N, C-alpha and C positions, 0 to 999 in steps of 0.2 A: 875623415870626413870633410875636410877643407877642401880636397882637390875635386870631389864631387860637387860642392856646393859652396864654391869661393864667395866670400861675403856674408855669410850667414853665420851668425854666433853659434856655438856651441849650445848654449842655453837655451837659445831661441829654438833650436832642432829637436832638443830635448823636452821642452815644453810641449811642442805639436805633438810629438810621438805620444807623451803621456796622456794628452787630452783624446787623441784618437784611441788609444787604449781603454781609456775611461768609458768613452762612448761604444766601446765594443767593435770598435772598425779594425783594430790590430790586436793582435795576440802579444802580449808581453811575457818572454820567459826569461827568469833568472838564470845567470849561466854559473852562479856560485856565489860566495860571499864577496870575494875581491874581484870578481869578473864582470863586466857589463850585462845589461840586459839585451837579450835579443827580440826584434820586433817583426812581427809577419803578418800578412794581411790572413784576415779572418775567411773572407770568402773569395771565390773567384768573380771576375767581373760581371759576368751574367747572373751569378747568385745575389750579389750584392744588389744590382739594379732591380732585379725582381723582389727581394726583400724590402728595399726602400720605396719603390712603387706602391707596394702592397701596404705598407705603413702609413704612407702619403695619403692614398685613396681613402684608407679608413679614418685617419684624422680628417680629412677633407668632408667626409661624411658624418663624422661627429659633430663637427662644427657646423657643417650648413644644411645637415639633413635631406629631406626630400627635395629642396633645391638642387644641391648637388646630384643628388639622384637623376633629377630631370635634365640637368646640363650634360651628364654622362650619356644619358638616353639620346638627347638631341645630337650630339657628337656621334654615337654609334650608328643613328639613322642616316647620316650624311657619309659614312663610309663607302668606298668600291667594293666592288666584290673581292677585289684582289686585298684590299686592305683587311677586309674581313675574314679572309681565309687565314691571313697571317695571325690575326687576332686569336681565331679560334686555335690555333696550333700553339700558341703562346701559352693560351688558357690551359691547355690541356697539359702542359709542361709544369704549370704550377700546382697542379692536384696532387 
């Protein structure tokens, strides 16, 4: 690990990995009693962005209610036709 991340303490790296696993951003697999844990990403980058964006939008709407929806609507009204088409395609993929 030191070769890839010089200057970082092992305990710091392990703390970060464990916290990311607790937040379900990483999957932690035990390799046996004496062996270390293997970590891997839970989602592909596109899937993570879709999930995080959906969660963030939901939290924003819960916090600010109709004001948040009005702000989203105003932004949608200002989109170019090209942006609207990209947004439509993204929305179709999330269904």
